[in-house]
C-alpha positions as CSV (number, residue, x, y, z in Angstrom):
1,M,54.7,66.5,-54.5
2,K,50.9,66.3,-55.0
3,I,48.5,63.5,-54.6
4,D,45.9,64.4,-57.1
5,D,43.7,61.3,-57.4
6,D,43.0,57.8,-55.8
7,N,45.9,56.2,-57.7
8,V,48.5,57.4,-55.2
9,T,51.8,55.9,-56.0
10,K,54.6,54.5,-54.0
11,E,57.0,57.5,-55.1
12,Q,54.5,59.9,-54.1
13,V,53.9,58.8,-50.5
14,G,57.1,56.8,-49.8
15,V,57.4,53.8,-47.6
16,G,59.5,55.1,-44.9
17,A,61.1,58.3,-43.6
18,Q,64.5,56.8,-44.3
19,E,64.0,57.6,-48.0
20,H,64.3,61.4,-47.1
21,M,61.3,62.4,-49.2
22,H,59.6,65.7,-49.0
23,Y,55.8,66.1,-48.7
24,E,53.5,68.9,-49.6
25,E,49.9,69.6,-48.8
26,I,47.5,67.5,-50.6
27,H,46.1,68.5,-53.8
28,L,42.3,67.7,-53.9
29,R,40.5,66.7,-57.1
30,E,37.6,69.0,-58.1
31,D,35.0,66.1,-58.0
32,S,31.7,65.6,-56.1
33,N,33.4,65.8,-52.7
34,G,36.0,68.4,-53.6
35,A,34.3,71.4,-52.1
36,D,33.6,69.4,-48.9
37,E,37.2,68.3,-48.6
38,I,38.5,71.8,-49.3
39,A,36.3,73.2,-46.6
40,V,37.7,70.6,-44.1
41,I,41.3,71.3,-45.0
42,K,40.6,75.1,-44.6
43,G,39.1,74.4,-41.3
44,M,42.2,72.3,-40.3
45,N,44.4,75.0,-41.2
46,L,42.5,77.5,-39.2
47,H,42.5,75.1,-36.2
48,R,46.2,74.8,-36.4
49,E,46.8,78.4,-36.6
50,Q,44.6,79.2,-33.6
51,A,46.0,76.3,-31.5
52,G,49.7,77.0,-32.3
53,Y,50.1,73.8,-34.2
54,T,53.5,72.2,-33.4
55,G,53.1,68.9,-35.2
56,E,52.8,66.9,-32.1
57,R,51.1,63.6,-32.1
58,E,47.9,64.6,-30.3
59,S,47.4,67.5,-32.7
60,L,48.0,65.1,-35.7
61,R,45.7,62.5,-34.1
62,H,43.0,65.2,-33.5
63,D,43.1,66.2,-37.2
64,T,43.1,62.6,-38.5
65,D,40.3,61.6,-36.2
66,I,38.0,64.3,-37.9
67,L,38.9,63.5,-41.3
68,L,38.5,59.7,-40.9
69,T,35.0,60.2,-39.2
70,G,34.1,62.2,-42.2
71,K,35.8,59.7,-44.6
72,Y,38.0,62.2,-46.2
73,W,40.6,59.7,-47.1
74,R,42.9,61.7,-49.3
75,P,43.3,64.7,-46.8
76,A,43.7,62.1,-43.9
77,L,46.4,60.3,-46.0
78,S,48.2,63.5,-46.4
79,I,48.3,64.1,-42.6
80,F,49.3,60.5,-41.8
81,T,52.1,60.9,-44.3
82,E,53.3,63.9,-42.4
83,W,52.9,62.2,-39.2
84,M,55.0,59.4,-40.5
85,V,57.8,61.6,-41.5
86,A,57.9,63.4,-38.1
87,Y,57.7,60.1,-36.4
88,P,59.3,57.4,-38.6
89,E,59.0,54.6,-36.2
90,D,55.3,55.4,-35.0
91,E,53.2,52.3,-36.0
92,E,50.0,54.4,-35.6
93,A,51.0,56.6,-38.5
94,Y,51.7,53.6,-40.9
95,L,48.2,52.0,-39.8
96,G,46.5,55.2,-40.5
97,M,48.0,55.4,-43.9
98,A,47.0,51.8,-44.5
99,R,43.4,52.5,-43.5
100,C,43.3,55.4,-46.2
101,L,44.9,53.4,-48.9
102,D,42.5,50.4,-48.2
103,A,39.5,53.0,-48.6
104,L,41.0,54.4,-51.7
105,N,41.5,51.0,-53.2
106,N,45.2,51.5,-53.6
107,F,46.3,48.0,-52.8
108,E,49.7,48.0,-54.3
109,L,50.8,50.9,-52.1
110,L,48.9,49.3,-49.1
111,E,51.0,46.2,-49.4
112,Q,54.2,48.2,-49.4
113,I,53.1,50.3,-46.3
114,A,52.1,47.0,-44.5
115,Q,55.5,45.5,-45.4
116,T,57.2,48.7,-44.0
117,V,55.5,48.7,-40.6
118,L,56.0,44.9,-40.3
119,K,59.8,45.6,-40.5
120,L,59.3,47.8,-37.4
121,N,57.1,45.2,-35.7
122,P,56.9,41.7,-37.3
123,T,54.2,40.6,-34.9
124,L,51.7,43.6,-35.4
125,A,48.4,41.8,-36.3
126,A,46.7,44.8,-37.8
127,A,49.7,45.2,-40.2
128,L,49.4,41.6,-41.2
129,A,45.7,41.9,-41.9
130,Y,46.2,44.9,-44.0
131,R,49.0,43.1,-45.9
132,A,46.6,40.0,-46.4
133,R,43.8,42.5,-47.7
134,A,46.1,44.0,-50.2
135,L,47.5,40.6,-51.4
136,Q,43.8,39.4,-51.7
137,K,42.9,42.3,-53.9
138,L,46.1,41.9,-55.9
139,E,45.0,38.2,-56.6
140,R,48.0,36.8,-54.6
141,L,45.7,34.5,-52.8
142,S,48.2,32.0,-51.3
143,E,50.2,34.7,-49.8
144,A,47.0,36.5,-48.6
145,R,45.9,33.3,-46.8
146,I,49.3,32.9,-44.9
147,A,49.5,36.5,-43.9
148,N,45.8,36.5,-42.7
149,D,46.2,33.3,-40.7
150,Q,49.2,34.8,-39.0
151,A,47.2,37.8,-38.1
152,L,44.5,35.7,-36.4
153,L,47.0,33.7,-34.5
154,L,48.2,36.9,-33.0
155,D,44.8,38.4,-32.4
156,T,41.7,36.3,-32.8
157,N,39.4,39.3,-32.3
158,L,40.7,41.5,-35.1
159,P,37.7,42.3,-37.2
160,L,39.6,43.0,-40.5
161,A,41.2,39.5,-40.3
162,W,37.8,37.9,-40.2
163,I,36.5,40.1,-43.0
164,N,39.7,38.9,-45.0
165,R,38.9,35.3,-44.2
166,S,35.4,35.4,-45.2
167,G,36.4,37.1,-48.5
168,L,39.0,34.5,-49.2
169,Q,36.6,31.7,-48.4
170,L,34.0,33.4,-50.9
171,L,36.8,33.3,-53.5
172,Q,37.3,29.6,-52.8
173,Q,33.4,29.0,-52.9
174,K,33.4,27.7,-49.4
175,F,30.1,29.6,-48.8
176,A,29.2,27.9,-45.4
177,E,32.7,28.9,-44.0
178,A,32.4,32.3,-45.4
179,L,28.9,32.8,-43.8
180,R,30.4,31.9,-40.4
181,S,33.4,34.1,-40.8
182,S,31.4,37.1,-41.9
183,E,29.2,36.7,-38.9
184,R,32.1,36.6,-36.7
185,A,33.3,39.8,-38.3
186,I,29.8,41.4,-37.8
187,A,29.9,40.3,-34.1
188,L,33.4,42.2,-33.7
189,A,32.5,45.2,-36.0
190,P,28.7,45.5,-36.5
191,Q,29.2,48.6,-38.3
192,D,31.6,47.5,-40.9
193,A,29.9,47.6,-44.2
194,R,32.4,45.0,-45.7
195,A,31.4,42.4,-43.2
196,W,27.8,42.8,-44.0
197,A,28.4,42.6,-47.7
198,N,30.4,39.3,-47.4
199,R,27.6,38.0,-45.4
200,G,25.3,38.9,-48.3
201,V,27.3,37.3,-50.9
202,A,27.4,34.0,-48.9
203,L,23.6,34.2,-48.5
204,L,23.1,34.9,-52.1
205,N,25.0,31.7,-53.1
206,F,22.5,29.8,-51.1
207,E,19.6,31.6,-52.8
208,H,18.5,33.1,-49.5
209,L,17.5,36.3,-51.4
210,L,15.6,38.1,-48.8
211,E,18.2,37.5,-46.0
212,A,21.0,38.6,-48.6
213,L,19.1,41.6,-49.4
214,D,18.9,42.5,-45.8
215,A,22.6,42.0,-45.4
216,F,23.3,44.4,-48.3
217,E,20.8,46.9,-46.9
218,Q,22.8,46.9,-43.6
219,S,26.1,47.2,-45.6
220,L,24.6,50.3,-47.4
221,H,23.3,51.7,-44.2
222,F,26.8,51.9,-42.8
223,D,28.3,52.9,-46.2
224,P,25.7,54.3,-48.6
225,D,28.3,54.6,-51.4
226,A,29.6,51.0,-51.3
227,L,29.4,50.4,-55.1
228,F,29.7,46.6,-54.7
229,S,26.8,46.5,-52.2
230,L,24.8,48.7,-54.5
231,Q,25.4,46.2,-57.5
232,M,24.4,43.2,-55.4
233,R,21.2,44.9,-54.0
234,G,20.4,45.7,-57.6
235,E,20.9,42.1,-58.7
236,I,18.6,40.9,-55.9
237,L,15.9,43.5,-56.5
238,Y,15.8,42.5,-60.1
239,K,15.5,38.8,-59.2
240,L,12.7,39.6,-56.8
241,G,10.9,41.6,-59.6
242,R,11.0,44.9,-57.8
243,M,11.9,46.8,-61.0
244,R,10.9,50.2,-59.6
245,D,13.4,49.8,-56.8
246,V,16.1,48.6,-59.2
247,I,16.2,52.0,-61.1
248,P,17.0,54.5,-58.4
249,N,19.5,51.8,-56.9
250,A,21.3,51.8,-60.3
251,R,21.2,55.5,-60.6
252,H,22.9,55.9,-57.3
253,A,25.6,53.6,-58.4
254,L,26.0,55.4,-61.7
255,T,26.5,58.7,-59.8
256,L,29.5,57.0,-58.1
257,A,30.7,55.1,-61.1
258,P,29.3,56.6,-64.4
259,T,30.7,53.8,-66.6
260,D,29.7,50.8,-64.4
261,T,28.3,48.4,-67.0
262,M,26.7,46.2,-64.3
263,S,24.6,49.0,-63.0
264,M,23.8,50.0,-66.5
265,T,22.6,46.6,-67.3
266,Q,20.4,46.4,-64.4
267,A,18.9,49.9,-65.1
268,M,18.2,48.9,-68.6
269,Q,16.6,45.5,-67.8
270,A,14.3,47.3,-65.2
271,L,13.5,50.2,-67.6
272,R,12.6,47.7,-70.4
273,A,10.4,45.7,-68.0
274,L,8.6,49.0,-67.0
275,E,8.3,50.1,-70.6
276,Q,10.1,53.5,-69.9
277,Y,11.5,53.6,-73.2
278,E,13.0,57.2,-73.4
279,A,15.0,56.5,-70.3
280,L,16.0,53.0,-71.6
281,Q,17.5,54.5,-74.8
282,E,19.5,57.1,-72.7
283,V,21.1,54.4,-70.5
284,A,21.8,52.3,-73.5
285,H,23.3,55.2,-75.3
286,E,25.7,55.7,-72.4
287,M,26.7,52.0,-72.4
288,I,27.3,52.0,-75.9
289,K,30.0,54.9,-75.3
290,V,31.7,52.4,-72.9
291,L,31.3,49.2,-74.9
292,P,30.6,50.2,-78.4
293,D,30.5,46.4,-79.7
294,S,27.9,45.3,-77.0
295,L,25.0,43.6,-78.6
296,F,23.0,44.0,-75.4
297,A,23.5,47.8,-75.3
298,W,22.7,48.1,-79.0
299,E,19.6,45.8,-78.7
300,H,18.2,47.8,-75.7
301,Y,19.0,51.2,-77.5
302,M,17.1,49.9,-80.6
303,R,14.2,48.8,-78.4
304,G,14.1,52.3,-76.5
305,L,13.8,54.0,-79.9
306,R,11.1,51.6,-81.1
307,G,9.2,51.9,-77.8
308,S,9.5,55.7,-78.2
309,G,8.0,55.6,-81.6
310,N,11.3,56.7,-83.3
311,F,11.4,54.2,-86.0
312,E,13.7,55.9,-88.3
313,E,16.5,55.9,-85.9
314,A,15.6,52.5,-84.7
315,N,16.1,51.3,-88.2
316,H,19.6,52.6,-88.3
317,A,20.2,51.0,-84.9
318,L,19.0,47.6,-86.0
319,D,21.7,47.6,-88.8
320,R,24.2,47.7,-86.1
321,V,22.4,45.0,-84.1
322,I,22.3,42.8,-87.0
323,E,26.0,43.5,-87.8
324,L,26.8,42.1,-84.4
325,D,24.4,39.1,-84.6
326,P,23.8,38.5,-88.4
327,R,21.9,35.2,-88.0
328,N,19.5,36.2,-85.4
329,V,16.0,35.7,-86.8
330,R,14.5,37.9,-84.2
331,F,16.5,40.9,-84.9
332,I,16.0,40.4,-88.8
333,T,12.3,40.2,-88.2
334,L,12.3,43.4,-86.0
335,K,14.1,45.1,-89.0
336,A,11.3,43.9,-91.2
337,D,8.6,45.1,-88.8
338,T,10.4,48.5,-88.4
339,L,10.6,49.1,-92.3
340,Y,6.8,47.9,-92.3
341,R,6.0,50.7,-89.7
342,L,8.0,53.2,-91.9
343,Q,5.7,52.1,-94.8
344,R,8.6,50.8,-96.8
345,Y,6.7,47.7,-97.7
346,R,8.9,46.3,-100.4
347,E,12.0,46.5,-98.2
348,A,10.1,44.9,-95.3
349,A,8.8,41.9,-97.3
350,S,12.4,41.4,-98.6
351,I,13.9,41.3,-95.1
352,A,11.1,39.3,-93.8
353,E,11.9,36.7,-96.5
354,R,15.4,36.7,-95.3
355,A,14.3,35.8,-91.9
356,I,12.1,33.0,-93.1
357,K,15.0,31.5,-95.0
358,L,16.9,31.3,-91.7
359,D,13.9,29.8,-89.9
360,Y,11.0,28.6,-92.0
361,D,8.6,28.2,-89.0
362,Y,9.3,31.4,-87.4
363,A,5.6,32.8,-87.4
364,P,6.4,36.6,-86.8
365,A,8.5,36.7,-89.8
366,R,5.8,35.3,-92.0
367,R,3.2,37.7,-90.5
368,V,5.3,40.6,-91.4
369,R,6.0,39.3,-94.8
370,E,2.3,38.7,-95.6
371,K,1.0,42.1,-94.4
372,S,4.0,43.8,-96.1
373,I,3.2,42.2,-99.5
374,K,-0.6,42.9,-99.0
375,L,0.0,46.6,-98.4
376,M,2.7,46.8,-100.9
377,Y,0.2,45.7,-103.8
378,Q,-2.6,47.9,-102.3
379,Q,0.0,50.9,-102.3
380,K,0.6,50.0,-106.0
381,K,-3.1,49.9,-106.8
382,N,-3.8,53.3,-105.1
383,R,-1.0,55.0,-107.3
384,K,-2.9,53.9,-110.4
């Protein structure tokens, strides 16, 4: 069988050697990390050949340590699976699988693996903590709290359990408690990006923007590709008015998740503020592909076109904008102004009149109407 993406299924990995399943070498995706992962696998195979690999624990542990250090989660998962089959009652193999599945965001299978190892050892705190994390991500919060409390009763110095507790407290909007729990997690695991991220969220809810930003910077120092921390850093940078910093942050996030609408939104807001209109229309166009009925995306696409001087295309984009929000006097006035700039004065005056009917006192619509009518008659006069 092959594990060809992050969505590893229960059937692909299995939850115990007693199921008598067979396992093949992992099949890597051809993505941005594929070449590196393939090189690592080739290196592992060469090492095994030279060392006369026998499948013993120390050799398995050596290989997985290298892979985990490099954050090659899928290859590591494959070897932990091999380990589990060879030693079906070895808790270390299951916990290694759990760590990989957690990193790969496969929480349904993580919960199954945690359940399996708990059958082997019902008082294993780490397994309870992994089960709690999976249940939390699966939105089974009551069960998650029970499992995590059990983990902390067994081991009060377990970092993952404190990370879980702070996350659960954030979901309950208990921000002071969440802050304390995240600080406890950081004290136990100062290089865990998740602990720093939870601290950042707690501080953000107290409007401590600079402290929260520092927490997310720390999170990204330990995991530069943590999408959530990138999103939160972008939000804070925008609130602080640091638009030039928002853009590279959003672009990094979009290299990791090209359809992430939160990062697209941050990028568009910053690009509009900096009047970088060509880049704005590019990002907005990508968002339209993801959310074809997004008024926000269409508005920014239209503004990017107008800002770049492309009034013909902006005029067509405005049709879609007005279709999505037909009684918005600002958009109707922009339509009139765009027609005015295209020297289509009669149409501009007519559209401006429509805006005035919606809001009699809206001055921009009146100005467009007046200058359109003036140039319309002047144009007529010149033709004579």
